[in-house]
Short mmCIF file of the C-alpha atoms (twelve columns), coordinates in Angstrom:
data_MODEL
# 
_entry.id   MODEL 
# 
loop_
_atom_site.group_PDB 
_atom_site.id 
_atom_site.type_symbol 
_atom_site.label_atom_id 
_atom_site.label_alt_id 
_atom_site.label_comp_id 
_atom_site.label_asym_id 
_atom_site.label_seq_id 
_atom_site.Cartn_x 
_atom_site.Cartn_y 
_atom_site.Cartn_z 
_atom_site.pdbx_PDB_model_num 
ATOM 1   C CA . UNK A 1   -25.257 16.750  -161.837 1 
ATOM 2   C CA . UNK A 2   -27.489 17.676  -158.897 1 
ATOM 3   C CA . UNK A 3   -25.749 18.456  -155.652 1 
ATOM 4   C CA . UNK A 4   -26.674 16.088  -152.868 1 
ATOM 5   C CA . UNK A 5   -26.409 18.915  -150.390 1 
ATOM 6   C CA . UNK A 6   -29.230 20.779  -152.168 1 
ATOM 7   C CA . UNK A 7   -31.379 17.643  -152.207 1 
ATOM 8   C CA . UNK A 8   -30.713 16.991  -148.533 1 
ATOM 9   C CA . UNK A 9   -31.610 20.543  -147.506 1 
ATOM 10  C CA . UNK A 10  -34.855 20.275  -149.431 1 
ATOM 11  C CA . UNK A 11  -35.941 17.073  -147.692 1 
ATOM 12  C CA . UNK A 12  -34.509 17.375  -144.193 1 
ATOM 13  C CA . UNK A 13  -35.330 19.518  -141.186 1 
ATOM 14  C CA . UNK A 14  -32.286 19.370  -138.915 1 
ATOM 15  C CA . UNK A 15  -32.355 20.310  -135.232 1 
ATOM 16  C CA . UNK A 16  -29.597 20.194  -132.649 1 
ATOM 17  C CA . UNK A 17  -31.203 17.202  -130.948 1 
ATOM 18  C CA . UNK A 18  -32.205 15.086  -133.931 1 
ATOM 19  C CA . UNK A 19  -33.060 15.255  -137.581 1 
ATOM 20  C CA . UNK A 20  -36.496 14.597  -139.024 1 
ATOM 21  C CA . UNK A 21  -37.065 14.021  -142.738 1 
ATOM 22  C CA . UNK A 22  -40.136 15.823  -144.029 1 
ATOM 23  C CA . UNK A 23  -41.221 12.728  -145.960 1 
ATOM 24  C CA . UNK A 24  -40.140 9.104   -145.474 1 
ATOM 25  C CA . UNK A 25  -36.676 8.403   -146.809 1 
ATOM 26  C CA . UNK A 26  -35.264 4.992   -147.606 1 
ATOM 27  C CA . UNK A 27  -31.940 3.624   -146.503 1 
ATOM 28  C CA . UNK A 28  -30.250 1.965   -149.464 1 
ATOM 29  C CA . UNK A 29  -28.474 -1.344  -150.050 1 
ATOM 30  C CA . UNK A 30  -25.647 -1.313  -152.590 1 
ATOM 31  C CA . UNK A 31  -25.780 -3.929  -155.355 1 
ATOM 32  C CA . UNK A 32  -22.413 -4.747  -156.899 1 
ATOM 33  C CA . UNK A 33  -20.877 -7.202  -159.356 1 
ATOM 34  C CA . UNK A 34  -18.209 -9.820  -158.768 1 
ATOM 35  C CA . UNK A 35  -20.150 -12.666 -157.209 1 
ATOM 36  C CA . UNK A 36  -20.188 -11.406 -153.631 1 
ATOM 37  C CA . UNK A 37  -23.498 -11.764 -151.787 1 
ATOM 38  C CA . UNK A 38  -24.449 -8.092  -151.661 1 
ATOM 39  C CA . UNK A 39  -28.022 -9.177  -150.840 1 
ATOM 40  C CA . UNK A 40  -27.049 -10.687 -147.474 1 
ATOM 41  C CA . UNK A 41  -28.609 -9.462  -144.196 1 
ATOM 42  C CA . UNK A 42  -32.101 -9.211  -145.638 1 
ATOM 43  C CA . UNK A 43  -33.666 -7.552  -142.572 1 
ATOM 44  C CA . UNK A 44  -30.748 -5.337  -141.532 1 
ATOM 45  C CA . UNK A 45  -31.841 -2.016  -142.988 1 
ATOM 46  C CA . UNK A 46  -35.513 -2.512  -142.112 1 
ATOM 47  C CA . UNK A 47  -34.618 -3.152  -138.474 1 
ATOM 48  C CA . UNK A 48  -32.155 -0.264  -138.402 1 
ATOM 49  C CA . UNK A 49  -34.789 2.064   -139.876 1 
ATOM 50  C CA . UNK A 50  -37.251 1.027   -137.169 1 
ATOM 51  C CA . UNK A 51  -34.677 1.562   -134.413 1 
ATOM 52  C CA . UNK A 52  -33.757 5.012   -135.740 1 
ATOM 53  C CA . UNK A 53  -37.408 6.004   -136.037 1 
ATOM 54  C CA . UNK A 54  -38.022 4.969   -132.437 1 
ATOM 55  C CA . UNK A 55  -34.870 6.458   -130.930 1 
ATOM 56  C CA . UNK A 56  -33.706 9.317   -133.176 1 
ATOM 57  C CA . UNK A 57  -37.058 10.727  -134.250 1 
ATOM 58  C CA . UNK A 58  -36.426 9.922   -137.911 1 
ATOM 59  C CA . UNK A 59  -39.108 8.980   -140.407 1 
ATOM 60  C CA . UNK A 60  -37.464 6.266   -142.505 1 
ATOM 61  C CA . UNK A 61  -39.467 3.896   -144.637 1 
ATOM 62  C CA . UNK A 62  -38.886 0.323   -143.425 1 
ATOM 63  C CA . UNK A 63  -38.748 -0.772  -147.059 1 
ATOM 64  C CA . UNK A 64  -35.170 -0.107  -148.146 1 
ATOM 65  C CA . UNK A 65  -34.023 0.690   -151.680 1 
ATOM 66  C CA . UNK A 66  -31.564 -1.358  -153.740 1 
ATOM 67  C CA . UNK A 67  -29.170 0.761   -155.800 1 
ATOM 68  C CA . UNK A 68  -26.324 0.024   -158.179 1 
ATOM 69  C CA . UNK A 69  -23.047 1.896   -157.996 1 
ATOM 70  C CA . UNK A 70  -23.320 3.208   -161.549 1 
ATOM 71  C CA . UNK A 71  -26.938 4.314   -161.294 1 
ATOM 72  C CA . UNK A 72  -28.305 7.846   -160.989 1 
ATOM 73  C CA . UNK A 73  -30.659 6.421   -158.343 1 
ATOM 74  C CA . UNK A 74  -27.692 6.329   -155.977 1 
ATOM 75  C CA . UNK A 75  -27.962 10.116  -155.549 1 
ATOM 76  C CA . UNK A 76  -31.455 9.836   -154.088 1 
ATOM 77  C CA . UNK A 77  -30.207 8.120   -150.946 1 
ATOM 78  C CA . UNK A 78  -28.023 9.939   -148.397 1 
ATOM 79  C CA . UNK A 79  -27.056 6.696   -146.603 1 
ATOM 80  C CA . UNK A 80  -25.923 3.631   -148.568 1 
ATOM 81  C CA . UNK A 81  -25.048 0.301   -146.975 1 
ATOM 82  C CA . UNK A 82  -22.667 -2.254  -148.492 1 
ATOM 83  C CA . UNK A 83  -22.215 -5.784  -147.143 1 
ATOM 84  C CA . UNK A 84  -21.310 -9.335  -148.167 1 
ATOM 85  C CA . UNK A 85  -18.697 -12.058 -147.869 1 
ATOM 86  C CA . UNK A 86  -16.984 -12.263 -151.232 1 
ATOM 87  C CA . UNK A 87  -15.689 -10.549 -154.324 1 
ATOM 88  C CA . UNK A 88  -16.501 -6.953  -155.217 1 
ATOM 89  C CA . UNK A 89  -16.002 -5.626  -158.757 1 
ATOM 90  C CA . UNK A 90  -16.520 -2.035  -159.867 1 
ATOM 91  C CA . UNK A 91  -15.823 -0.835  -163.386 1 
ATOM 92  C CA . UNK A 92  -14.461 2.644   -164.048 1 
ATOM 93  C CA . UNK A 93  -17.880 4.211   -164.627 1 
ATOM 94  C CA . UNK A 94  -19.247 2.779   -161.383 1 
ATOM 95  C CA . UNK A 95  -16.216 3.945   -159.428 1 
ATOM 96  C CA . UNK A 96  -16.539 7.446   -160.865 1 
ATOM 97  C CA . UNK A 97  -20.252 7.562   -160.087 1 
ATOM 98  C CA . UNK A 98  -19.634 6.415   -156.533 1 
ATOM 99  C CA . UNK A 99  -16.928 9.038   -156.132 1 
ATOM 100 C CA . UNK A 100 -19.250 11.791  -157.374 1 
ATOM 101 C CA . UNK A 101 -21.965 10.593  -155.009 1 
ATOM 102 C CA . UNK A 102 -19.645 10.676  -152.005 1 
ATOM 103 C CA . UNK A 103 -18.027 13.990  -152.921 1 
ATOM 104 C CA . UNK A 104 -21.504 15.447  -153.427 1 
ATOM 105 C CA . UNK A 105 -22.617 14.666  -149.879 1 
ATOM 106 C CA . UNK A 106 -23.416 10.953  -149.794 1 
ATOM 107 C CA . UNK A 107 -22.253 8.473   -147.183 1 
ATOM 108 C CA . UNK A 108 -21.206 4.838   -147.632 1 
ATOM 109 C CA . UNK A 109 -21.270 2.372   -144.735 1 
ATOM 110 C CA . UNK A 110 -19.288 -0.800  -145.533 1 
ATOM 111 C CA . UNK A 111 -19.989 -3.808  -143.320 1 
ATOM 112 C CA . UNK A 112 -17.441 -6.614  -142.960 1 
ATOM 113 C CA . UNK A 113 -19.689 -9.661  -143.127 1 
ATOM 114 C CA . UNK A 114 -16.465 -11.717 -142.971 1 
ATOM 115 C CA . UNK A 115 -14.158 -12.032 -145.951 1 
ATOM 116 C CA . UNK A 116 -14.798 -8.571  -147.416 1 
ATOM 117 C CA . UNK A 117 -11.450 -6.990  -146.560 1 
ATOM 118 C CA . UNK A 118 -9.356  -8.199  -149.546 1 
ATOM 119 C CA . UNK A 119 -12.005 -6.822  -151.905 1 
ATOM 120 C CA . UNK A 120 -13.154 -3.670  -150.103 1 
ATOM 121 C CA . UNK A 121 -9.733  -2.059  -149.980 1 
ATOM 122 C CA . UNK A 122 -9.019  -2.241  -153.760 1 
ATOM 123 C CA . UNK A 123 -12.562 -1.039  -154.482 1 
ATOM 124 C CA . UNK A 124 -12.170 2.001   -152.219 1 
ATOM 125 C CA . UNK A 125 -8.755  2.730   -153.702 1 
ATOM 126 C CA . UNK A 126 -10.337 2.769   -157.138 1 
ATOM 127 C CA . UNK A 127 -12.914 5.299   -155.954 1 
ATOM 128 C CA . UNK A 128 -10.422 7.481   -154.051 1 
ATOM 129 C CA . UNK A 129 -6.926  6.705   -155.381 1 
ATOM 130 C CA . UNK A 130 -5.501  9.785   -153.653 1 
ATOM 131 C CA . UNK A 131 -6.904  8.927   -150.217 1 
ATOM 132 C CA . UNK A 132 -5.944  6.372   -147.597 1 
ATOM 133 C CA . UNK A 133 -8.264  4.209   -145.555 1 
ATOM 134 C CA . UNK A 134 -7.404  5.230   -141.994 1 
ATOM 135 C CA . UNK A 135 -8.404  3.824   -138.638 1 
ATOM 136 C CA . UNK A 136 -10.621 6.270   -136.778 1 
ATOM 137 C CA . UNK A 137 -9.601  7.230   -133.235 1 
ATOM 138 C CA . UNK A 138 -11.980 6.399   -130.416 1 
ATOM 139 C CA . UNK A 139 -12.463 10.128  -129.949 1 
ATOM 140 C CA . UNK A 140 -14.033 10.538  -133.413 1 
ATOM 141 C CA . UNK A 141 -17.557 12.039  -133.262 1 
ATOM 142 C CA . UNK A 142 -19.065 9.009   -135.001 1 
ATOM 143 C CA . UNK A 143 -18.620 7.115   -131.741 1 
ATOM 144 C CA . UNK A 144 -20.201 9.879   -129.665 1 
ATOM 145 C CA . UNK A 145 -23.524 10.728  -131.261 1 
ATOM 146 C CA . UNK A 146 -26.790 9.672   -129.611 1 
ATOM 147 C CA . UNK A 147 -24.871 6.776   -128.061 1 
ATOM 148 C CA . UNK A 148 -21.398 6.728   -126.586 1 
ATOM 149 C CA . UNK A 149 -18.838 4.123   -127.652 1 
ATOM 150 C CA . UNK A 150 -15.646 5.067   -125.772 1 
ATOM 151 C CA . UNK A 151 -13.693 2.131   -127.235 1 
ATOM 152 C CA . UNK A 152 -14.972 2.400   -130.792 1 
ATOM 153 C CA . UNK A 153 -17.227 0.131   -132.779 1 
ATOM 154 C CA . UNK A 154 -18.589 -2.848  -130.826 1 
ATOM 155 C CA . UNK A 155 -17.569 -6.452  -131.514 1 
ATOM 156 C CA . UNK A 156 -20.700 -8.210  -132.779 1 
ATOM 157 C CA . UNK A 157 -19.450 -11.385 -134.440 1 
ATOM 158 C CA . UNK A 158 -16.260 -13.288 -133.667 1 
ATOM 159 C CA . UNK A 159 -14.906 -13.694 -137.206 1 
ATOM 160 C CA . UNK A 160 -11.173 -14.275 -136.660 1 
ATOM 161 C CA . UNK A 161 -11.248 -13.269 -133.021 1 
ATOM 162 C CA . UNK A 162 -9.435  -10.031 -133.833 1 
ATOM 163 C CA . UNK A 163 -10.492 -6.707  -132.288 1 
ATOM 164 C CA . UNK A 164 -13.215 -4.723  -134.002 1 
ATOM 165 C CA . UNK A 165 -11.989 -1.677  -135.893 1 
ATOM 166 C CA . UNK A 166 -13.537 1.236   -137.704 1 
ATOM 167 C CA . UNK A 167 -11.859 2.739   -140.766 1 
ATOM 168 C CA . UNK A 168 -12.747 5.765   -142.815 1 
ATOM 169 C CA . UNK A 169 -12.019 7.748   -145.946 1 
ATOM 170 C CA . UNK A 170 -12.136 11.520  -145.758 1 
ATOM 171 C CA . UNK A 171 -12.819 14.038  -148.501 1 
ATOM 172 C CA . UNK A 172 -11.848 17.591  -147.567 1 
ATOM 173 C CA . UNK A 173 -12.082 16.735  -143.868 1 
ATOM 174 C CA . UNK A 174 -15.521 15.131  -144.267 1 
ATOM 175 C CA . UNK A 175 -15.912 11.433  -143.512 1 
ATOM 176 C CA . UNK A 176 -17.505 9.911   -146.621 1 
ATOM 177 C CA . UNK A 177 -16.891 6.185   -146.026 1 
ATOM 178 C CA . UNK A 178 -17.087 4.211   -142.810 1 
ATOM 179 C CA . UNK A 179 -15.822 0.611   -142.864 1 
ATOM 180 C CA . UNK A 180 -16.364 -1.630  -139.841 1 
ATOM 181 C CA . UNK A 181 -13.789 -4.439  -139.860 1 
ATOM 182 C CA . UNK A 182 -13.747 -7.685  -137.848 1 
ATOM 183 C CA . UNK A 183 -17.216 -6.903  -136.585 1 
ATOM 184 C CA . UNK A 184 -20.507 -7.566  -138.333 1 
ATOM 185 C CA . UNK A 185 -22.849 -4.741  -137.407 1 
ATOM 186 C CA . UNK A 186 -25.288 -5.860  -140.081 1 
ATOM 187 C CA . UNK A 187 -25.542 -9.277  -138.483 1 
ATOM 188 C CA . UNK A 188 -26.658 -7.647  -135.268 1 
ATOM 189 C CA . UNK A 189 -29.202 -5.517  -137.133 1 
ATOM 190 C CA . UNK A 190 -30.517 -8.539  -139.015 1 
ATOM 191 C CA . UNK A 191 -30.364 -10.880 -136.003 1 
ATOM 192 C CA . UNK A 192 -30.174 -13.882 -138.348 1 
ATOM 193 C CA . UNK A 193 -27.740 -15.669 -136.016 1 
ATOM 194 C CA . UNK A 194 -29.772 -14.768 -132.939 1 
ATOM 195 C CA . UNK A 195 -27.039 -12.721 -131.327 1 
ATOM 196 C CA . UNK A 196 -27.416 -12.036 -127.590 1 
ATOM 197 C CA . UNK A 197 -29.842 -9.203  -126.941 1 
ATOM 198 C CA . UNK A 198 -27.147 -6.918  -125.535 1 
ATOM 199 C CA . UNK A 199 -25.042 -7.390  -128.691 1 
ATOM 200 C CA . UNK A 200 -28.021 -6.772  -130.944 1 
ATOM 201 C CA . UNK A 201 -28.867 -3.525  -129.154 1 
ATOM 202 C CA . UNK A 202 -25.218 -2.416  -129.284 1 
ATOM 203 C CA . UNK A 203 -25.141 -2.989  -133.032 1 
ATOM 204 C CA . UNK A 204 -28.351 -1.007  -133.540 1 
ATOM 205 C CA . UNK A 205 -27.060 1.844   -131.387 1 
ATOM 206 C CA . UNK A 206 -23.851 2.004   -133.416 1 
ATOM 207 C CA . UNK A 207 -25.926 1.922   -136.584 1 
ATOM 208 C CA . UNK A 208 -28.009 4.826   -135.286 1 
ATOM 209 C CA . UNK A 209 -24.795 6.747   -134.627 1 
ATOM 210 C CA . UNK A 210 -23.695 6.107   -138.213 1 
ATOM 211 C CA . UNK A 211 -27.002 7.315   -139.608 1 
ATOM 212 C CA . UNK A 212 -27.151 10.414  -137.451 1 
ATOM 213 C CA . UNK A 213 -23.537 11.318  -138.214 1 
ATOM 214 C CA . UNK A 214 -24.093 10.861  -141.948 1 
ATOM 215 C CA . UNK A 215 -26.984 13.331  -141.900 1 
ATOM 216 C CA . UNK A 216 -25.579 15.901  -139.518 1 
ATOM 217 C CA . UNK A 217 -21.836 16.159  -140.242 1 
# 
């Protein structure tokens, strides 16, 4: 199996200020089974790609890719986004493939589009049975990239009215999964509910932090 690190080095030029892909890369949307609406937030990744291109100096293609957890195509995309409201089902082969992708250098961003929590946690446990999903401290570098979030991930959608939280899974001290809970970053990226402009910009800034961290950690 190809190492993602080798692929990334071949296609990225990384500087201390920003990273610039040599050729356009695509952010990827994860397609999964179980009946959950994985296809939600249709404009999220396109808008995030545009924001990153304008503010981080990246060269992302606005047209995102759709990848399945068990596919070899997964390994072509350093940043994979997972969202939805309902059930998530991964078979053993898909879980193993996702694990290999993440161990090999990939990054998974899981967005709580409301109702994902009861399904996300068992899925992540299947991928990393030996690891715990832990809440990230506000001091974690993911909140202090291009943009500073001194109190962690911003609250974009009310959901249950609970505070927004960011969780992660680490592999050998590297953050491989970021899960935003009780906040819908993807909704702000997509702007389908016409969130206030300040909320929309906050969500895009946090998304840019996620992308930059995923490439530079």
